[in-house]
Every structure is written in C-alpha cells, then in structure tokens.
C-alpha positions, 0 to 999 in steps of 0.5 A: 499499500503505498503513502502518499509523497507529498511534501508534508508526507511523513515514514512511521520511523524518528528521524536521523537525529543524535538522540537517535543514535542514543536511543539505537545503542541503549536499545541495542546494549538492552538486547544484550542483557535481556536475551542473555537474562532469558537465554542464560540466567533464566537456563531457557535455552537459545532456541526457547529464547529465540523462540519468545523474543521472535513471538513478541518481535512478531505482535510489535511488528505487527502493529507497527506496520498497522500503524497509520503514523510514527509512534516513537514507544512502538517504533523503539518497543520493535527496535528492542524485539529485533535486538534481543531476538539477534542478541539470542538468535546469534547465540543459536547459530554461533553456539549451538549450531556449531559453527562459531564466531567467524562462522556464525558473522559470515552466514548472518553478512551474506543474509544481510547483504543478501536483503539489501541487494533484494530491497534495492532491486525490487524498489530501487533505493534502501533509504529510510526516506523511501519507506513509503510502500509496505514493502519497503516497510518489510524489507525494512525491518527485516535489514533491522533484523539482520543488522542486529543479529549480526552485530551481536555475532560480530561482538561476541566474536571480536570480545570474546576472550576466547575468541579470534580477536580476544579484545576483551569487552572493553576493546571491543567496544572501544574497535567499534565507536572508532568506526563509528567516528570514522562514518561520522567523519566520512559523514562530515567530510565526504560525499560519500551516500548519506543512505550507506553512512546511515546503515554501516552506522545502523550495524556498528552500533550492535556489535557496540551495544553486545559489547557493552552490554557484556561487558556490564554483565559478565564476571570480573575475571572475563573482564566485565563488571558483574552486574545482575543482568536484571539489574542491567537491562532494569537501568537500560528500559529506564534510560530508554523510557527517560530520553524517548517521552523527553528527546524532541521525535519527529518522525522522518520525512518522505522524499518525492524522488529516489536516490 
C-alpha cells in the first residue's frame, strides 16, 4: 500500500538525529542484557529464548506495520524486540549450531547483504526516506533484524577472550566506537552516500551495544563489571523510556524522488 509522498508526508520511523543514535545504542545494549537474562540467567536456552522473543517481535511488528503514523514508544519497542531476537538468534547460530563466531558472522553478513540487494533490486532504493510502501517497510525491518543479529555475532567474535580477536569487552567497545567515528568523519567531510553511511552506522551500533552489554554483566575475571543482567536491563529500560519521552521525536520526512 503506497503512502503519499507529497512535501508534507512522513514515514513511520524517527528522523535520524543525535538523540536517535543515543537511544539506539541503549536499545542494542538492552537487547544483549535482556536476551542473555532469558537464555542464560533463566536457563531457557537459545532456541526457547529465540522463540519467545520472535513471538513478541511478531506482535509488535504487526502493530508497527498496521500503524498509520509514527508512534515513538511503539517504534522503539520493535527495535528492542529485534535486538533481543538478534542476541538469542546469533548465540543460537554461533554456539548451538556449532559454526563458531566466524561462521555465524559470515552467515549473517551474507543474509544482510542479500536483503539489502533484494530491497534495492526490487524498489530501487534502501533509503529510509523511501519507506513509502508496505514492501519497503518489510524490507526495512528484515534488514534491521539481520543487522542486529550480525552485530551480536561480530561483538562476541571480537570481544570474547577465547575467540580469535580476544580484545575483551572494553577493547571491543573501543574498536566499534572507532568504526562509528570513521563513519561520522565520512558524513562530515565527504560526499559519501548518506544512505550507505546510515546503514553502516546502524550495523556498527549493534556490536557496540553488544560489547557494552557484555561488559556490564560478564564476570570481573572475564573483563566485565559483573552486574546482574536483571539490574542492567532494568537500568537500560528506565534510561530508554526517559530519553524517548523527553527527547524530541519527530517522524522522518518522505522524499518524493529516489536517491
């Protein structure tokens, strides 16, 4: 179903501002701690955890797609749902399927690339300014889900002391923060496609959040702060709600022409 692309038409997603990125990083960190709380602290396992969060995502995503305008709380609830599914699904691929961090990251990177290719091939753009049809919305959310899942796998691969990189959770956070700094530099001082930079930043914020989440709740001996996963998740929920309610949340304006 097409959405009007007149000069005053708006998408059902928030405009990309500094506040957007702050809330997004909090959401990805929450996805890591909440996902681990269900699969590890509650000992439900990765398959059961993925099933639970996938069911919640389906309910929230249905409401988001059926909505006729931007609802900040609903949008961010769906984002959090994709991060929790991403956490448990990545852990399922990496550990339960026994393909390791490299195998899981490669598989998820291929799925993400295929989704972006299919989106561009079908609709001619992967810009959030072109979310003017139901098909575009579906591609958008599939892309987000795969980017969140890939981010978890990358974060674990880089940070886990027993993995190939073994940078630790603090070192992993620094590495991905440096990657984001490079994206910001490209945005400020080059003419690199804004759409490409958006998705690069969106993908990089997920492993940043994953490593920060692990840093909060992993044991001190493993390089973490040993916070309770429930405590960390509760603090992140409170911070997110506060920012969503207090920071200006305006809808992204739709573009009448493709980039």
